[in-house]
Backbone as JSON, one array per atom type, in Angstrom:
{
  "sequence": "MTVLREADDAAAVVVCNTCRFSAEERETPDGVRGGSLLAAALREIAPGTGVAIQEMPCLFNCTQHCSIHLRAPGKIGYVLGRFEPTPEAARAILDYAVAYAASAEGVVPYRQWPEGVKGHFIVRVPPAGKLVAD",
  "N": [[0.84, -1.18, 0.0], [0.65, 2.15, -0.91], [1.23, 5.19, 0.63], [2.14, 7.7, 0.19], [2.13, 10.49, -2.07], [3.15, 12.27, -5.0], [4.25, 15.68, -4.84], [4.66, 19.16, -5.55], [7.93, 20.36, -4.99], [8.45, 22.86, -3.46], [8.11, 26.06, -1.83], [5.41, 25.76, 0.36], [2.1, 25.68, 1.69], [0.72, 23.26, 3.48], [-2.36, 21.99, 3.88], [-4.44, 20.57, 6.28], [-7.07, 18.91, 5.19], [-9.1, 17.6, 6.45], [-9.5, 18.61, 8.92], [-11.15, 19.67, 11.92], [-13.96, 21.94, 12.13], [-14.07, 23.73, 14.24], [-13.04, 24.02, 17.71], [-15.2, 23.01, 19.01], [-17.01, 22.05, 17.07], [-17.28, 19.56, 14.57], [-17.82, 19.87, 11.85], [-19.37, 22.14, 9.46], [-22.88, 23.13, 9.51], [-23.65, 22.29, 7.0], [-22.1, 20.12, 6.53], [-19.38, 20.46, 5.93], [-15.92, 20.32, 6.39], [-13.68, 22.21, 8.49], [-11.0, 22.39, 7.65], [-11.17, 22.02, 4.88], [-12.55, 24.32, 4.18], [-10.68, 26.28, 4.95], [-8.56, 25.65, 3.22], [-9.75, 26.25, 0.75], [-10.11, 29.03, 1.05], [-7.44, 29.83, 1.18], [-6.51, 29.01, -1.36], [-7.89, 30.76, -2.97], [-6.61, 33.23, -2.66], [-3.94, 32.77, -3.13], [-2.76, 32.64, -5.8], [-0.04, 33.8, -7.77], [1.67, 34.37, -5.67], [3.81, 32.7, -5.28], [3.74, 30.7, -3.47], [2.72, 27.48, -2.9], [-0.45, 25.92, -2.45], [-1.31, 23.14, -0.82], [-3.08, 20.11, -0.2], [-3.9, 17.61, 2.2], [-5.18, 14.67, 3.8], [-5.57, 14.69, 7.27], [-3.25, 15.79, 9.46], [-2.56, 14.72, 11.81], [-2.99, 16.23, 14.08], [-5.18, 16.49, 15.69], [-6.32, 17.57, 18.02], [-6.08, 20.23, 17.72], [-7.8, 22.34, 15.91], [-8.15, 23.15, 12.37], [-5.41, 22.97, 11.06], [-2.15, 23.6, 9.67], [0.79, 22.91, 7.68], [3.77, 24.44, 7.14], [6.21, 24.52, 4.71], [9.39, 24.17, 3.01], [12.04, 23.34, 0.76], [15.07, 22.62, 2.45], [14.56, 24.38, 4.52], [13.5, 25.39, 7.82], [10.57, 23.89, 8.98], [7.12, 24.49, 9.86], [4.38, 23.78, 12.01], [1.18, 24.89, 12.37], [-1.84, 25.77, 14.09], [-5.3, 25.82, 15.24], [-6.81, 27.7, 13.86], [-9.46, 29.79, 12.62], [-11.58, 28.95, 9.96], [-11.44, 31.16, 7.93], [-11.44, 33.96, 5.59], [-9.78, 35.96, 6.65], [-8.01, 34.61, 8.37], [-6.78, 33.0, 6.46], [-5.48, 34.97, 4.94], [-3.6, 35.97, 6.81], [-2.05, 33.65, 7.23], [-1.07, 33.22, 4.61], [0.33, 35.63, 4.15], [2.36, 35.35, 6.05], [3.52, 33.02, 5.01], [4.55, 33.9, 2.56], [6.59, 35.66, 3.42], [8.12, 33.77, 4.74], [8.86, 32.08, 2.58], [10.56, 33.82, 1.25], [12.66, 34.0, 2.99], [15.97, 32.97, 4.07], [16.44, 30.61, 5.59], [14.01, 29.87, 6.56], [13.25, 31.38, 8.68], [11.43, 33.92, 9.97], [11.57, 37.2, 11.01], [10.16, 38.17, 14.13], [8.88, 40.66, 14.26], [7.84, 40.89, 11.75], [5.77, 39.16, 11.6], [2.42, 38.49, 10.8], [-0.38, 39.56, 12.73], [-2.39, 37.65, 12.83], [-1.17, 35.11, 12.88], [0.22, 34.87, 15.18], [0.55, 33.11, 18.19], [-0.4, 30.77, 17.12], [1.46, 28.89, 16.45], [2.66, 25.59, 16.68], [4.66, 23.63, 16.46], [8.1, 23.48, 15.39], [10.01, 22.2, 12.71], [13.03, 20.81, 11.92], [14.86, 20.89, 8.81], [15.62, 17.98, 6.78], [18.66, 16.45, 7.62], [19.69, 18.58, 9.06], [19.92, 20.64, 12.02], [18.46, 23.02, 14.25], [20.45, 25.7, 15.25], [21.93, 26.77, 18.39]],
  "CA": [[0.0, 0.0, 0.0], [1.37, 3.41, -0.99], [0.54, 6.26, 1.34], [2.68, 8.98, -0.27], [1.95, 10.87, -3.46], [4.07, 13.34, -5.4], [3.81, 17.07, -4.68], [5.71, 20.12, -5.91], [8.92, 20.55, -3.95], [8.69, 24.3, -3.36], [7.44, 26.62, -0.65], [4.01, 25.33, 0.34], [1.25, 25.54, 2.86], [0.0, 22.0, 3.4], [-3.55, 22.16, 4.71], [-5.18, 19.36, 6.67], [-8.43, 19.15, 4.69], [-10.09, 16.91, 7.28], [-9.53, 19.24, 10.25], [-12.43, 20.11, 12.48], [-14.37, 23.32, 11.87], [-13.7, 24.5, 15.44], [-12.79, 23.14, 18.85], [-16.47, 22.41, 19.41], [-17.76, 21.47, 15.96], [-16.52, 18.78, 13.59], [-18.07, 20.41, 10.51], [-20.45, 23.13, 9.38], [-24.2, 22.48, 9.38], [-23.74, 21.71, 5.65], [-21.23, 18.96, 6.47], [-18.06, 20.8, 5.38], [-14.87, 20.4, 7.41], [-12.98, 23.48, 8.56], [-9.8, 22.33, 6.84], [-11.55, 22.24, 3.48], [-12.87, 25.75, 4.03], [-9.44, 27.04, 5.02], [-7.84, 25.39, 1.97], [-10.41, 27.02, -0.31], [-9.81, 30.44, 1.27], [-6.04, 30.02, 0.8], [-6.39, 28.89, -2.82], [-8.47, 31.95, -3.6], [-5.71, 34.38, -2.59], [-2.55, 32.35, -3.34], [-2.14, 32.8, -7.12], [0.92, 34.88, -7.95], [2.49, 34.6, -4.48], [4.95, 31.79, -5.26], [3.52, 29.71, -2.41], [1.72, 26.49, -3.3], [-1.41, 25.46, -1.45], [-1.45, 21.7, -1.0], [-3.98, 19.52, 0.78], [-3.82, 16.19, 2.5], [-6.01, 14.33, 4.96], [-5.06, 14.48, 8.63], [-1.89, 16.04, 9.89], [-2.45, 14.08, 13.14], [-3.01, 17.29, 15.09], [-6.64, 16.55, 15.82], [-6.79, 18.38, 19.15], [-5.92, 21.63, 17.31], [-8.54, 22.46, 14.66], [-7.62, 23.91, 11.24], [-3.94, 22.95, 11.12], [-1.38, 23.67, 8.42], [2.24, 22.7, 7.77], [4.49, 25.33, 6.24], [7.46, 23.85, 4.4], [10.15, 24.48, 1.79], [13.3, 22.59, 0.79], [16.2, 23.18, 3.17], [14.15, 25.38, 5.51], [12.75, 24.95, 8.98], [9.13, 23.81, 8.73], [6.29, 24.84, 11.02], [2.99, 23.35, 12.09], [0.35, 25.88, 13.05], [-3.22, 25.3, 14.2], [-6.31, 26.59, 15.96], [-7.31, 28.8, 13.03], [-10.83, 29.77, 12.12], [-11.49, 28.81, 8.49], [-11.96, 32.43, 7.4], [-10.53, 34.68, 4.7], [-8.81, 36.71, 7.44], [-6.98, 33.65, 8.79], [-6.05, 32.63, 5.24], [-4.61, 36.09, 4.58], [-2.47, 35.99, 7.75], [-1.21, 32.49, 6.91], [-0.38, 33.44, 3.34], [1.3, 36.71, 4.33], [3.51, 34.75, 6.73], [4.13, 32.06, 4.1], [5.32, 34.65, 1.56], [7.81, 36.08, 4.1], [8.85, 32.52, 4.97], [9.44, 31.66, 1.3], [11.63, 34.76, 0.91], [13.74, 33.9, 3.97], [17.04, 32.04, 3.71], [16.36, 29.33, 6.29], [12.67, 29.65, 7.09], [13.08, 32.17, 9.9], [10.84, 35.24, 9.72], [11.65, 38.0, 12.24], [8.87, 38.31, 14.81], [8.25, 41.95, 13.92], [7.19, 40.75, 10.44], [4.66, 38.2, 11.69], [1.06, 39.04, 10.85], [-1.07, 39.29, 14.0], [-3.22, 36.46, 12.71], [-0.45, 33.84, 13.1], [0.79, 34.86, 16.54], [-0.18, 32.22, 19.08], [-0.88, 29.6, 16.4], [2.56, 27.96, 16.19], [2.61, 24.4, 17.51], [5.96, 22.97, 16.43], [8.98, 23.74, 14.26], [10.62, 20.95, 12.28], [14.25, 21.09, 11.16], [14.91, 20.16, 7.53], [16.42, 16.76, 6.78], [20.1, 16.63, 7.65], [20.08, 19.8, 9.77], [19.27, 20.98, 13.3], [18.49, 24.45, 14.55], [21.58, 26.05, 16.12], [21.58, 27.47, 19.64]],
  "C": [[0.89, 1.25, 0.0], [0.57, 4.49, -0.28], [1.02, 7.64, 0.89], [2.34, 9.22, -1.73], [2.87, 12.05, -3.74], [3.41, 14.71, -5.17], [4.97, 17.96, -5.12], [6.63, 20.33, -4.72], [9.33, 22.02, -3.91], [8.01, 24.79, -2.09], [5.95, 26.31, -0.74], [3.37, 25.43, 1.71], [0.47, 24.26, 2.63], [-1.15, 22.08, 4.39], [-4.16, 20.8, 5.02], [-6.64, 19.59, 6.26], [-9.51, 18.4, 5.45], [-10.19, 17.5, 8.68], [-10.94, 19.68, 10.63], [-12.71, 21.57, 12.11], [-13.93, 24.23, 13.02], [-13.41, 23.51, 16.56], [-14.06, 22.4, 19.25], [-17.16, 21.62, 18.31], [-16.85, 20.74, 14.97], [-16.63, 19.39, 12.19], [-19.18, 21.44, 10.57], [-21.79, 22.41, 9.35], [-24.4, 21.83, 8.01], [-22.82, 20.5, 5.48], [-19.85, 19.2, 5.91], [-17.08, 20.94, 6.54], [-14.17, 21.75, 7.35], [-11.73, 23.51, 7.7], [-10.07, 22.55, 5.37], [-11.88, 23.7, 3.22], [-11.61, 26.6, 4.05], [-8.63, 26.86, 3.74], [-8.44, 26.21, 0.83], [-10.1, 28.51, -0.17], [-8.35, 30.75, 0.88], [-5.87, 29.96, -0.71], [-6.9, 30.14, -3.54], [-7.47, 33.11, -3.65], [-4.26, 34.03, -2.93], [-1.97, 32.61, -4.72], [-1.23, 34.02, -7.19], [1.84, 35.12, -6.77], [3.76, 33.75, -4.47], [4.86, 30.75, -4.17], [2.42, 28.77, -2.87], [0.79, 26.19, -2.13], [-1.65, 23.99, -1.76], [-2.35, 21.17, 0.11], [-3.66, 18.06, 0.99], [-4.74, 15.9, 3.68], [-5.15, 14.14, 6.2], [-3.57, 14.69, 8.81], [-1.62, 15.46, 11.29], [-2.34, 15.13, 14.25], [-4.47, 17.55, 15.48], [-7.15, 17.35, 17.02], [-6.7, 19.88, 18.84], [-6.62, 21.8, 15.95], [-7.84, 23.36, 13.64], [-6.11, 24.08, 11.32], [-3.34, 23.01, 9.72], [0.07, 23.33, 8.71], [2.87, 23.6, 6.71], [5.85, 24.72, 5.99], [8.07, 24.38, 3.11], [11.46, 23.72, 1.89], [14.4, 23.33, 1.54], [15.85, 24.2, 4.24], [13.47, 24.71, 6.69], [11.28, 24.93, 8.59], [8.37, 24.13, 10.01], [4.92, 24.21, 10.88], [2.26, 24.4, 12.92], [-1.07, 25.33, 13.11], [-4.08, 26.27, 14.99], [-6.76, 27.82, 15.18], [-8.81, 28.67, 12.84], [-10.72, 29.69, 10.61], [-12.11, 30.02, 7.78], [-10.97, 33.04, 6.41], [-9.45, 35.46, 5.47], [-7.67, 35.8, 7.92], [-6.14, 33.24, 7.59], [-5.07, 33.73, 4.84], [-3.4, 36.14, 5.51], [-1.52, 34.84, 7.47], [-0.41, 32.74, 5.64], [0.64, 34.57, 3.44], [2.55, 36.18, 5.03], [4.25, 33.82, 5.77], [4.98, 32.76, 3.03], [6.64, 35.13, 2.19], [8.71, 34.88, 4.37], [9.56, 32.07, 3.7], [10.62, 32.55, 0.91], [12.82, 34.67, 1.86], [14.76, 32.85, 3.55], [16.87, 30.66, 4.33], [14.99, 29.03, 6.88], [12.4, 30.41, 8.37], [12.61, 33.56, 9.51], [10.94, 36.03, 11.03], [10.26, 38.26, 12.82], [8.15, 39.6, 14.43], [7.53, 41.91, 12.57], [6.0, 39.78, 10.48], [3.32, 38.93, 11.64], [0.41, 38.68, 12.19], [-1.82, 37.97, 13.97], [-2.52, 35.12, 12.85], [0.14, 33.75, 14.5], [-0.09, 34.0, 17.45], [-0.68, 30.95, 18.41], [0.22, 28.56, 16.12], [2.5, 26.8, 17.19], [3.99, 23.74, 17.59], [6.77, 23.49, 15.24], [9.75, 22.45, 13.99], [11.88, 21.29, 11.48], [14.22, 20.33, 9.83], [15.81, 18.94, 7.65], [17.9, 17.09, 6.75], [20.59, 17.84, 8.39], [19.36, 19.85, 11.11], [19.37, 22.47, 13.48], [19.62, 24.7, 15.54], [21.09, 26.76, 17.37], [21.59, 28.95, 19.42]]
}
C-alpha cells in the first residue's frame, strides 16, 4: 500500500483538509470540514504569491482544529493550528508564508509576523540533515 503521493517541492502551505471546523464542531451544518474551508480560502488568494497550497487528509493534530504545515526545501518547517477557516486567517497564513518563502532558512523575524499567526505555532521541524543552532 502506498501512502505517499508526489507534490511540488517548493514553498508550500500543506492544509489538513479533514480538520475540524472548530474546537467544538466537527463540521459546518452543511457537512463541510474546517480544513476544506481554510484550503479554499487560501487557494483563492494564493495565485501569484509563489507559495503552493497543498492539501492532505489528517496532519495528526486533531486536538488543534484547522492545522497547516508550512514547508520548503532546506528550511525549517512549522505546524500551526487553531485557526478559524476564514478569509482573514487565510490572509495571515499566506502573508507569513510569503515572508517565509523569501527567507534564507525559514526564519521570519517576529516583527514581520502578521497578528493572525501569533499564538498559532505548535511545532517547528528542522529540515532533513540539519538541526536548529543554539
